[in-house]
C-alpha positions as CSV (number, residue, x, y, z in Angstrom):
1,M,80.2,105.9,101.7
2,K,79.8,103.9,98.5
3,F,80.5,105.2,95.0
4,K,77.9,104.3,92.4
5,L,79.9,103.8,89.2
6,K,78.5,103.2,85.7
7,F,80.4,100.1,84.9
8,K,80.2,96.4,85.6
9,L,83.1,94.3,86.8
10,M,84.0,91.4,84.5
11,K,86.3,88.5,85.1
12,N,90.0,89.5,84.9
13,S,88.8,93.1,85.1
14,V,91.1,96.1,85.3
15,I,89.8,99.1,87.1
16,T,91.5,102.3,86.0
17,A,92.0,105.8,87.4
18,A,93.4,109.2,86.6
19,Y,94.9,111.8,88.9
20,L,94.4,115.5,88.2
21,I,96.7,117.9,90.1
22,I,95.3,121.4,90.2
23,G,97.3,124.5,91.1
24,D,99.6,127.2,89.7
25,E,102.1,126.5,92.5
26,I,102.8,123.1,91.1
27,L,103.4,124.4,87.5
28,S,105.5,127.3,88.7
29,G,107.8,125.0,90.7
30,R,107.1,126.7,94.0
31,T,105.6,123.6,95.3
32,Q,106.7,120.0,94.7
33,D,104.0,117.4,94.3
34,E,104.3,114.8,97.0
35,N,101.0,113.1,96.4
36,L,101.4,111.2,93.1
37,N,103.6,108.4,94.5
38,F,101.3,107.9,97.5
39,I,98.2,107.7,95.3
40,A,99.8,105.3,92.8
41,K,101.0,102.9,95.5
42,G,97.6,103.1,97.3
43,L,95.7,102.2,94.1
44,V,98.0,99.3,93.3
45,E,97.2,97.8,96.7
46,I,93.5,97.5,95.8
47,G,93.8,96.5,92.2
48,V,93.2,99.9,90.6
49,V,95.6,101.0,87.8
50,L,96.6,104.6,87.6
51,K,96.7,105.3,83.8
52,E,97.1,109.0,83.5
53,V,98.2,112.1,85.5
54,R,97.7,115.7,84.5
55,V,98.6,119.0,86.0
56,V,96.4,122.1,85.3
57,A,96.6,125.7,86.4
58,D,93.9,127.5,88.5
59,V,91.9,128.3,85.4
60,E,88.3,127.4,85.4
61,N,87.9,126.3,81.8
62,E,91.0,124.1,81.9
63,I,89.8,122.4,85.1
64,I,86.4,121.8,83.6
65,E,87.8,120.4,80.3
66,A,90.3,118.1,82.1
67,V,87.6,116.8,84.6
68,N,85.1,116.0,81.9
69,Q,87.7,114.2,79.7
70,L,89.2,112.1,82.5
71,R,86.0,111.2,84.3
72,K,84.6,109.7,81.1
73,K,87.8,107.9,80.1
74,Y,88.6,106.2,83.4
75,N,86.6,104.4,86.2
76,Y,87.9,106.9,88.8
77,L,89.3,110.4,88.8
78,F,91.1,111.8,91.8
79,T,91.8,115.5,92.0
80,S,93.9,117.4,94.5
81,G,94.2,121.1,95.2
82,G,92.1,124.2,94.9
83,I,89.5,123.6,97.6
84,G,90.9,126.1,100.2
85,P,89.7,129.5,101.4
86,T,91.5,131.9,99.0
87,H,90.5,133.5,95.7
88,D,92.5,131.1,93.6
89,D,90.8,128.0,95.1
90,I,88.3,127.4,92.3
91,T,88.1,123.7,92.0
92,S,84.7,123.2,93.7
93,A,83.1,125.8,91.4
94,A,84.7,124.4,88.3
95,I,83.7,120.8,89.1
96,A,80.1,121.9,89.8
97,K,80.1,123.5,86.3
98,A,81.7,120.4,84.8
99,F,78.7,118.4,86.0
100,G,76.1,121.1,85.3
101,D,75.5,121.3,89.0
102,K,74.9,124.2,91.4
103,L,77.5,125.3,93.9
104,I,75.8,125.7,97.3
105,L,76.6,126.4,100.9
106,H,76.5,122.8,102.1
107,K,74.8,122.8,105.6
108,E,76.6,119.8,106.9
109,A,80.0,121.1,105.7
110,E,79.1,124.5,107.3
111,Q,78.4,122.8,110.6
112,I,81.7,120.8,110.5
113,L,83.6,124.1,110.0
114,I,81.7,125.9,112.8
115,H,82.4,123.0,115.2
116,W,86.1,123.1,114.2
117,Y,86.8,126.9,114.1
118,G,84.1,128.1,116.6
119,E,81.4,130.6,115.8
120,A,83.6,133.6,116.5
121,R,86.2,132.6,113.9
122,I,83.7,131.9,111.1
123,N,84.0,134.3,108.2
124,D,83.5,134.3,104.4
125,A,86.9,132.7,103.7
126,V,86.1,129.8,106.1
127,L,82.6,129.4,104.6
128,K,84.1,129.3,101.1
129,M,85.4,125.8,102.0
130,A,81.8,124.7,102.8
131,H,80.6,125.6,99.2
132,I,80.1,122.2,97.6
133,P,78.3,121.1,94.4
134,Q,74.6,120.4,95.3
135,T,74.6,116.7,94.5
136,A,78.0,115.9,95.9
137,K,78.7,113.7,98.9
138,L,81.2,114.9,101.5
139,L,84.6,113.3,102.0
140,D,85.9,113.5,105.5
141,N,89.0,115.5,106.4
142,P,90.2,114.2,109.8
143,I,93.2,116.6,109.7
144,S,91.8,120.1,109.3
145,S,88.0,119.5,109.0
146,A,87.3,121.2,105.7
147,P,85.8,118.3,103.7
148,G,86.5,117.1,100.2
149,F,83.7,115.7,98.1
150,I,82.7,113.0,95.7
151,M,80.6,113.4,92.5
152,E,79.9,110.1,90.7
153,N,83.4,108.7,90.0
154,V,85.3,111.9,90.8
155,I,87.0,112.2,94.2
156,V,88.0,115.7,95.1
157,M,90.7,116.2,97.7
158,A,92.9,118.9,99.3
159,G,96.4,119.5,97.9
160,V,98.3,119.6,101.2
161,P,100.0,116.2,101.4
162,K,99.0,115.3,104.9
163,I,95.4,116.2,104.4
164,M,95.2,114.6,100.9
165,Q,96.6,111.4,102.1
166,A,94.2,111.2,105.0
167,M,91.3,111.9,102.6
168,F,92.6,109.3,100.1
169,N,92.9,106.6,102.8
170,I,89.2,107.2,103.7
171,A,88.0,107.1,100.1
172,K,90.1,104.1,99.3
173,K,88.1,101.9,101.7
174,S,85.0,102.4,99.5
175,L,86.5,102.0,96.0
176,I,85.5,99.2,93.8
177,S,88.6,97.1,93.4
178,G,89.7,95.2,90.3
179,D,91.9,92.1,90.1
180,K,95.2,92.6,91.9
181,I,98.2,93.3,89.7
182,T,101.3,91.3,90.5
183,S,104.7,92.5,89.7
184,R,107.9,90.6,88.9
185,D,111.4,92.2,88.6
186,I,114.5,90.9,87.0
187,K,117.7,92.9,87.5
188,V,120.4,92.1,84.9
189,S,123.9,93.4,84.1
190,L,122.9,93.9,80.5
191,V,122.2,97.3,78.9
192,E,118.8,97.9,77.3
193,S,120.1,97.7,73.7
194,E,121.4,94.1,74.3
195,I,117.9,92.8,75.1
196,A,115.6,95.4,73.3
197,K,114.7,93.0,70.4
198,E,113.9,90.1,72.8
199,L,111.8,92.4,75.0
200,T,109.8,93.6,72.0
201,D,109.2,90.0,70.8
202,L,108.1,89.0,74.2
203,Q,105.8,92.0,74.6
204,N,104.2,91.1,71.2
205,K,103.7,87.5,72.4
206,F,102.3,88.5,75.8
207,D,100.0,91.4,75.1
208,D,98.3,91.2,78.5
209,I,101.6,91.6,80.3
210,T,103.0,95.1,80.9
211,I,106.8,95.0,80.4
212,G,108.9,97.9,81.5
213,S,112.7,98.4,81.1
214,Y,114.5,100.7,83.5
215,P,118.3,101.3,83.0
216,F,120.7,101.9,85.8
217,Q,124.4,102.3,85.8
218,G,125.8,98.9,84.8
219,G,122.6,97.2,83.8
220,T,118.8,97.1,83.5
221,T,115.8,96.3,85.7
222,L,113.0,94.6,83.8
223,V,109.6,94.8,85.4
224,F,106.6,92.6,84.4
225,R,103.1,93.3,85.6
226,S,99.8,91.5,85.1
227,I,96.6,90.3,86.7
228,N,97.2,86.8,85.2
229,L,99.7,85.0,87.4
230,Q,100.1,82.0,85.1
231,K,101.0,84.1,82.1
232,L,103.1,86.4,84.2
233,D,105.2,83.5,85.4
234,D,105.4,82.1,81.9
235,C,106.6,85.4,80.5
236,V,109.2,85.9,83.2
237,N,110.5,82.4,82.8
238,Q,110.9,82.9,79.1
239,M,112.8,86.1,79.7
240,V,115.1,84.4,82.2
241,N,115.9,81.7,79.5
242,I,116.6,84.4,77.0
243,I,119.0,86.2,79.3
244,N,120.7,82.9,80.3
245,N,121.3,82.1,76.6
246,K,123.0,85.5,76.2
247,N,125.0,85.3,79.4
248,K,124.3,83.0,82.3
249,N,126.1,85.3,84.7
250,S,124.1,88.4,83.8
251,I,121.1,87.9,86.2
252,I,121.8,89.9,89.4
253,E,118.5,89.4,91.1
254,I,114.9,88.1,90.6
255,N,112.0,89.3,92.7
């Protein structure tokens, strides 16, 4: 399974992705999303940067609008939820419409479900999970058989965490990777306001380094990320010097 994407990799390239969570149950608070952290970490491992996450209800027009915006904005779009057997599982139909494609009973998907459930247990609800956009490629589901699918740069997965994670791990093997992003952390016993100006100046100086500031009780963790190791180390070293000039005993840990 290889995805044919409409972009070329350049030197020091950054491959980007978005994640679209689909489902009323997430927005109502009945279900807590457990997939975001898994996807974000999995993408970092292969040099893909998760840039945006959205949650939309089980409303066809909202799904279509979000899919069309995000698939054009980023190299990859991952979706989860809404491909089950019930009336509110409308993701497959909505994505077919987003691409101007036809939703069909996919014969290979049908046979997968028949093999899994057995002929006697096949009904319309089960077959609903075999309705896939005509030009889509199937994405294996080793947990419960009902497949996800891929259309161009859109990877459509189930919402149940165990199933989604299995699907994602299969899809991840075929993603085009960018340059790996390296992270450096400095943990200091200074509050954010004490180093805010210096952080701003450093960020302006190193525009290809992502600098994050995360307060905790009694201090701040500074996180530096980049695909350029030389500039990353230079930026971190300058921050260490700045901190030492303020208070040599304020650095708790450097990773």
